[in-house]
C-alpha positions in Angstrom: 120.4 144.1 81.5 117.6 142.4 83.5 114.0 143.1 82.5 111.5 144.3 85.0 109.4 141.6 86.7 111.6 138.8 85.2 113.7 136.2 86.9 117.2 137.6 87.1 119.0 135.0 89.1 122.3 133.5 88.0 120.7 130.1 88.5 117.9 131.0 86.1 120.4 132.2 83.4 122.6 129.1 83.9 119.7 126.7 83.5 118.8 128.5 80.2 122.3 128.0 79.0 123.2 131.7 79.2 126.7 132.7 80.2 126.4 136.0 82.1 129.1 138.6 82.5 129.3 137.5 86.2 130.2 134.0 85.1 132.9 135.3 82.8 134.3 137.4 85.6 134.3 134.4 87.9 136.2 132.3 85.4 138.9 134.9 85.2 139.1 135.3 89.0 139.3 131.5 89.6 142.2 131.3 87.2 144.3 134.0 88.8 147.7 132.7 90.0 147.0 129.4 88.4 150.7 128.7 87.7 151.6 129.3 91.4 148.8 127.0 92.5 149.9 124.3 90.1 153.4 124.3 91.6 152.0 124.3 95.2 149.8 121.3 94.3 152.9 119.4 93.1 154.5 120.0 96.5 151.4 119.4 98.6 149.0 116.8 97.1 146.3 117.3 99.7 142.9 115.6 99.7 140.4 116.4 96.9 137.3 115.2 98.8 135.6 114.3 95.5 136.1 117.6 93.9 136.8 117.6 90.2 138.6 120.9 89.4 139.7 121.3 85.8 143.1 122.8 85.1 141.5 125.9 83.7 138.1 127.2 84.8 136.0 128.4 81.8 132.8 130.5 81.8 131.0 127.4 80.5 132.2 125.3 83.4 131.0 128.0 85.8 127.6 128.0 84.1 127.4 124.2 84.1 128.2 123.9 87.8 125.6 126.5 88.8 123.0 124.9 86.5 123.6 121.5 88.2 123.2 123.0 91.6 126.8 122.3 92.6 127.8 126.0 92.9 126.2 129.3 93.7 126.9 132.9 92.7 125.8 135.1 95.6 125.2 138.2 93.5 122.2 140.5 94.3 121.5 143.0 91.5 120.8 145.5 94.4 124.5 145.2 95.4 126.3 146.6 92.4 129.4 147.4 94.5 130.2 143.6 94.9 132.6 141.7 92.6 131.1 138.4 91.5 132.4 135.2 93.1 131.4 131.6 93.3 131.0 129.0 96.1 131.1 125.3 95.2 133.0 122.1 95.7 134.8 122.4 92.3 136.1 125.9 92.9 138.7 127.5 95.1 138.2 127.7 98.9 136.8 131.1 100.0 137.3 133.1 103.1 134.3 134.4 105.0 134.5 137.2 107.6 131.9 137.5 110.3 131.2 141.0 111.6 128.2 142.7 113.2 127.2 144.9 116.1 125.6 143.8 119.3 123.5 145.3 122.0 126.6 146.0 124.1 129.2 147.1 121.7 130.1 148.6 118.3 128.9 151.3 116.0 128.1 151.6 112.3 131.5 153.2 111.7 133.3 150.3 113.5 131.3 147.7 111.5 132.1 149.4 108.2 135.8 149.6 109.2 135.8 145.9 110.1 134.3 145.0 106.6 136.8 147.2 104.8 139.8 145.7 106.8 138.5 142.1 106.3 138.4 142.6 102.5 141.6 144.7 102.1 143.9 143.0 104.5 142.2 139.7 105.6 141.4 138.5 102.1 137.7 138.0 102.8 135.8 136.7 99.7 132.5 137.4 101.4 131.2 139.0 104.6 128.5 137.8 107.0 126.7 140.6 108.9 125.7 139.1 112.2 124.3 142.3 113.7 122.0 141.8 116.7 122.1 145.3 118.3 120.2 148.5 117.4 120.0 150.0 114.0 120.4 146.7 112.2 118.9 148.0 108.9 121.1 151.1 108.8 124.2 149.2 109.9 123.7 146.7 107.1 123.0 149.4 104.5 126.4 151.0 105.3 128.2 147.6 105.2 126.6 146.7 101.8 127.4 150.0 100.2 131.0 149.8 101.3 131.6 146.1 100.6 133.3 145.0 97.3 132.3 141.3 98.2 129.0 139.6 98.7 127.3 140.2 102.1 125.2 137.7 103.9 122.9 137.8 106.9 121.0 135.6 109.4 117.5 137.2 108.9 116.1 135.6 112.0 118.2 138.1 114.1 116.4 141.1 112.6 113.0 139.4 112.6 113.4 138.7 116.3 114.4 142.4 116.9 111.1 143.4 115.3 109.2 141.4 117.9 111.4 142.7 120.8 113.1 139.3 121.1 109.9 137.4 121.9 110.1 134.3 119.7 106.4 133.4 120.3 105.4 136.7 118.6 107.4 135.9 115.4 105.2 135.1 112.5 105.8 133.9 108.9 104.7 137.3 107.7 107.3 139.1 109.8 110.0 136.7 108.8 109.0 136.9 105.1 108.9 140.7 105.1 112.4 140.7 106.7 113.7 138.5 103.9 112.2 140.8 101.3 113.5 143.9 103.0 117.1 142.6 103.2 117.0 141.3 99.6 115.8 144.7 98.3 118.6 146.3 100.3 121.2 144.2 98.5 121.9 141.2 100.8 123.5 138.6 98.5 122.8 135.4 100.6 121.0 134.3 103.7 121.7 131.7 106.4 118.4 130.2 107.2 118.2 128.0 110.4 115.6 125.7 108.9 116.3 122.9 111.3 115.1 124.9 114.3 111.8 123.6 115.6 109.4 125.7 117.6 109.5 123.3 120.5 113.3 124.1 120.9 112.9 127.9 120.8 113.0 129.2 124.4 
């Protein structure tokens, strides 16, 4: 159980040498259907692209890869509905589903339905909420509360909504507060367009 005002990230625990329940769960998940995959690998050698995947994933391997910065566990403590999963070059490929409302279409109910269908029938391992329309906060809240997988966002979309789409009015404080708001809500990971320079923003 995390302590108040303490660092509770999976990276923090991994660097301290602590194997968390999330890491144990991930090892079990990564090893599912291992016999089938071994047989498929014999038939289709494929390209490893430098990956070094062991025959069996252990909780210690998960911890080690996270500690080395070669993998991440997008698992916000404010999103208890999500099952832990891992992203990294030495782990199984994951499926991401992009959903989100826009100014011209969709509703909260439709976005939640998309998320549920993406997980249940599409095999999504994580969901990216790309909402740009109205009620972004409420839409995201419903998606998170109904998502059994990690949920990510592009925070700049909501930050721009807060300044009515006028990029020149966007400040660090508004962007920072948007990041904090979304993290407190339970967003598991962010896409940050760090390469965008002010001179390229229309």
